[in-house]
Every structure is written in structure tokens, then in C-alpha cells.
C-alpha positions as CSV (number, residue, x, y, z in Angstrom):
1,M,-2.0,65.7,-82.3
2,P,0.4,63.0,-83.2
3,G,1.8,61.1,-80.2
4,I,5.0,59.2,-79.6
5,L,3.5,56.2,-81.3
6,S,1.9,58.0,-84.3
7,V,0.7,56.2,-87.4
8,E,4.0,56.9,-89.2
9,N,6.2,55.0,-86.7
10,G,3.7,52.5,-85.4
11,R,5.6,49.7,-87.2
12,F,8.5,50.2,-84.8
13,N,6.5,49.4,-81.6
14,G,8.5,46.2,-81.0
15,A,12.0,44.8,-81.7
16,S,14.1,41.7,-81.0
17,E,17.9,42.0,-81.2
18,K,20.6,39.4,-80.8
19,L,23.1,40.5,-78.1
20,D,26.7,40.2,-79.1
21,P,29.1,39.0,-76.3
22,G,31.9,40.9,-77.9
23,Q,30.1,44.2,-78.1
24,A,31.7,46.6,-75.6
25,E,28.9,49.2,-75.9
26,P,25.2,48.6,-75.1
27,Q,23.2,47.7,-78.2
28,Q,20.2,49.7,-79.2
29,I,16.9,47.7,-79.0
30,L,14.1,50.3,-79.4
31,S,14.0,54.1,-79.6
32,N,12.0,57.1,-80.7
33,K,13.3,60.6,-81.3
34,G,10.1,62.4,-80.4
35,G,10.1,66.2,-80.9
36,D,9.8,69.5,-79.2
37,D,6.3,69.9,-80.6
38,E,5.0,66.7,-79.0
39,S,3.2,66.6,-75.6
40,P,4.6,64.3,-72.8
41,Q,2.8,61.0,-72.5
42,L,2.9,57.9,-70.4
43,V,4.9,55.3,-72.2
44,T,5.3,51.7,-71.1
45,L,8.3,49.8,-72.3
46,Q,8.1,46.0,-71.8
47,C,11.3,44.0,-71.8
48,G,11.9,40.3,-72.4
49,L,14.6,37.7,-73.1
50,E,14.8,34.7,-75.3
51,I,17.6,32.2,-74.7
52,I,18.1,30.0,-77.8
53,N,19.9,26.8,-76.7
54,P,18.3,23.9,-74.8
55,Q,21.4,23.6,-72.6
56,A,21.7,27.4,-71.9
57,E,21.8,28.9,-68.4
58,P,18.6,30.6,-67.2
59,P,18.3,34.4,-67.9
60,G,19.1,35.3,-64.3
61,K,22.5,33.6,-64.5
62,I,23.4,35.0,-68.0
63,G,22.6,38.5,-66.8
64,V,21.5,41.3,-69.1
65,E,22.0,45.0,-68.2
66,G,19.5,47.5,-69.5
67,F,20.0,51.2,-70.3
68,I,17.2,53.6,-70.7
69,D,17.5,57.3,-71.8
70,W,14.4,59.4,-72.0
71,G,13.5,63.1,-72.3
72,I,10.8,65.7,-72.3
73,S,11.7,68.4,-74.7
74,A,14.9,70.0,-73.5
75,T,15.3,67.8,-70.4
76,S,16.9,64.3,-70.4
77,H,17.3,61.4,-67.9
78,S,19.1,58.1,-67.9
79,A,19.2,55.0,-65.7
80,R,20.6,51.4,-65.7
81,F,18.5,48.5,-64.7
82,D,18.4,44.7,-64.7
83,W,16.8,43.5,-67.9
84,L,14.5,40.9,-66.5
85,Q,12.0,38.7,-68.3
86,G,8.7,40.5,-68.3
87,C,9.8,43.7,-66.6
88,A,7.9,46.9,-67.6
89,L,9.1,50.5,-67.3
90,T,6.5,53.4,-67.4
91,L,7.9,56.8,-68.2
92,T,6.6,60.3,-68.9
93,A,8.4,61.2,-72.1
94,T,8.5,62.6,-75.6
95,S,11.5,60.6,-76.6
96,Y,13.3,57.4,-75.4
97,K,16.2,55.1,-76.2
98,L,16.3,51.5,-74.8
99,R,19.6,49.6,-75.0
100,A,20.9,46.2,-73.6
101,K,24.2,44.6,-72.9
102,L,25.3,41.1,-71.7
103,R,27.0,41.2,-68.3
104,L,28.7,37.9,-68.9
105,A,29.4,36.0,-72.1
106,P,27.1,32.9,-72.3
107,N,28.2,29.4,-73.1
108,P,29.4,28.8,-76.6
109,G,26.5,28.2,-79.0
110,T,24.0,30.1,-76.8
111,T,22.1,33.0,-78.4
112,V,20.6,35.7,-76.2
113,M,17.8,37.8,-77.8
114,A,16.7,41.0,-76.1
115,K,13.1,41.9,-76.9
116,A,11.2,45.1,-76.2
117,S,7.8,46.6,-77.0
118,V,6.2,49.9,-76.3
119,S,2.7,51.1,-75.7
120,Y,0.8,54.0,-74.2
121,G,-0.2,54.3,-70.5
122,S,0.8,52.4,-67.4
123,K,0.8,48.7,-66.6
124,P,1.5,46.7,-63.5
125,T,5.3,46.4,-63.1
126,I,7.8,44.5,-61.2
127,P,10.2,46.6,-59.0
128,F,12.6,48.7,-61.0
129,Q,16.0,47.4,-59.9
130,L,19.7,47.3,-60.6
131,S,22.1,44.6,-59.3
132,S,25.8,45.0,-58.6
133,D,28.3,42.4,-59.6
134,H,29.1,39.7,-57.1
135,E,32.1,41.2,-55.2
136,L,34.7,39.2,-53.1
137,L,35.6,40.6,-49.7
138,L,38.4,39.2,-47.6
139,P,38.1,39.3,-43.7
140,G,38.3,42.9,-42.6
141,A,38.2,44.3,-46.1
142,S,35.9,47.1,-47.3
143,Q,34.5,48.3,-50.7
144,I,32.7,51.4,-51.7
145,L,29.9,51.3,-54.3
146,D,27.7,54.0,-55.8
147,I,24.0,54.1,-55.0
148,P,21.6,54.9,-57.9
149,S,19.9,58.2,-57.3
150,W,16.5,56.7,-58.0
151,A,16.8,53.9,-55.4
152,T,14.5,53.9,-52.4
153,H,16.0,50.8,-50.7
154,G,18.6,48.2,-51.1
155,L,18.9,44.4,-50.5
156,L,22.0,42.6,-49.5
157,V,22.8,39.1,-50.8
158,V,25.7,37.3,-49.1
159,L,27.4,34.0,-50.0
160,P,27.5,31.7,-48.2
161,F,23.8,31.9,-47.4
162,D,24.1,31.9,-43.6
163,P,22.6,34.2,-40.9
164,L,26.0,34.6,-39.2
165,P,27.9,36.2,-42.2
166,L,25.0,38.5,-42.8
167,R,25.1,39.8,-39.2
168,L,28.8,40.4,-39.6
169,V,28.6,42.5,-42.7
170,R,28.7,46.2,-41.9
171,L,26.9,48.7,-44.2
172,E,27.7,52.4,-44.0
173,L,25.6,54.9,-46.0
174,L,27.9,57.7,-47.2
175,T,27.3,61.3,-48.4
176,Y,29.0,62.6,-51.6
177,D,32.3,63.4,-49.7
178,I,32.5,59.8,-48.3
179,T,31.3,60.9,-44.8
180,T,29.2,58.3,-43.0
181,R,25.6,59.5,-42.8
182,Y,24.2,56.5,-41.0
183,E,24.9,52.8,-40.6
184,V,22.5,49.8,-41.0
185,R,22.6,46.2,-40.2
186,P,20.4,44.1,-42.5
187,D,19.2,41.9,-39.6
188,D,17.8,45.0,-37.9
189,C,15.3,45.6,-40.6
190,T,11.9,44.0,-41.3
191,E,13.3,41.7,-43.9
192,A,16.6,39.9,-43.2
193,N,18.5,41.6,-46.0
194,R,16.6,44.8,-46.7
195,F,17.7,48.3,-45.7
196,P,16.3,51.8,-46.3
197,L,17.9,54.7,-48.1
198,S,17.6,58.5,-47.7
199,F,17.9,61.2,-50.2
200,D,21.2,62.5,-49.0
201,V,23.3,59.3,-49.4
202,Q,25.2,58.6,-52.6
203,K,27.5,55.7,-51.8
204,I,27.7,52.7,-49.6
205,R,30.7,51.1,-47.8
206,V,30.5,47.3,-47.3
207,T,32.9,45.8,-44.7
208,N,33.4,42.1,-44.0
209,E,33.7,41.6,-40.3
210,F,33.4,37.8,-40.7
211,R,36.3,35.5,-40.1
212,T,36.4,34.2,-43.7
213,R,36.0,35.7,-47.1
214,I,32.5,36.3,-48.4
215,Q,30.8,37.2,-51.7
216,F,28.2,39.9,-51.7
217,C,25.8,41.5,-54.2
218,L,23.6,44.6,-53.7
219,I,20.2,45.0,-55.3
220,W,18.9,48.5,-55.6
221,R,15.1,49.0,-56.0
222,L,12.7,51.8,-56.6
223,A,9.7,50.0,-55.2
224,L,8.9,47.3,-52.7
């Protein structure tokens, strides 16, 4: 029985695309239509970046957001993630579409290439994750953000990097109707900035109880 990577489309197992800073929609990197007559299989998609410019910023600063859509016959799923160098996603699917988009425009003259390849089976992977943008919070201000449905825990990054501001950032985990389900303080957890999630929370409210403004970023992860 032909699989997702049959002989006919084996030449499409890898791709490298130049990301356009002016492109509003994510650019397609790799895809396969599959079909209703195909059996679901484990598919591993490997992502990578190439920064062409000796003076360019590192990939982490440039920031590339990934978009994955996959399906099994009549069902479909989608997720966003951080397109990190060397990250691998393993899916059970009959079809998939992998896209990428620059989060910020790089320096003039810098070229960012998004690369991807696909193969059967599972491979060791880094944690599946999605980072929020760095948000500015004035003293006493709050902001509500969505929690990805697949995330098992979150990590809080606060600027300036100081234990005191971290202890004075209040995190409330909210249900779909913006009701507080429970509250966490990052310094109460095993790791200084890590906090757990439960299945019934969809949003998070971040409140700055520090005396000066802060910048924060939330990183959502599926695995430790």
C-alpha cells in the first residue's frame, strides 16, 4: 500500500524556502495532500533555519513562527510553534502542511531560509513550544493571553532578570469565561519560572505588582 511518502512523491521529502519579511501570510514550506484511502502513519517533520549574512542576528532573535496543519481522513488539526533550529515534530497523519513566517523583519541584507524534511517514524525531539511576544506591563497593569490547547505547562520570562520582579508577577489561570480557576506564583514551583496547566484553563492573566514596568514573555510547552 502506498504511504505518505510513496515513490511518486519521494522527491518532495525536503524543501528550503526564502522567507519574505513583507509576506503577511505564512509561507508554505512542505506539504502532502494524502488521501482517504491511505492509512495513518507516524511522520516526523524536521525543521531548520539558515541565516545568510555574516553580520545577521542569531535565529532566536530573528524569530520564525511555524504553522502545522495535519489530518487523518476527515479529521484535521492545526497548531503554531516556534520554528527552532533542529526541532522535530512527530505526527500521526495521512496529510500535512507545514508553513513558516518571520516574527520580525531581519536587518537589511539578511536572508532567512526555512528548511524542512520529512520521514517515517519517530525521532528524539526537543519540546514542542510556542513563545508569546515580549509584552510591556506598567505597574499595576494586567494582560490576558490565550493558552494553546496542547500545552502542558508554561514558563515565564521577565525582564529585568531579577528574582524580585518575578515574585511580584501574578499569574491567574482562567476558564473560557475569564473566571479564575487557580493562581500560581512561578517561585512556588520546582523551577523558578515554570508553572503547570490543567485541562480546563484556556487563558492566563498576567499582572505586574512590581513598582516599575516590566517586559514578560510566556513560553508554552508540550513536554518537559
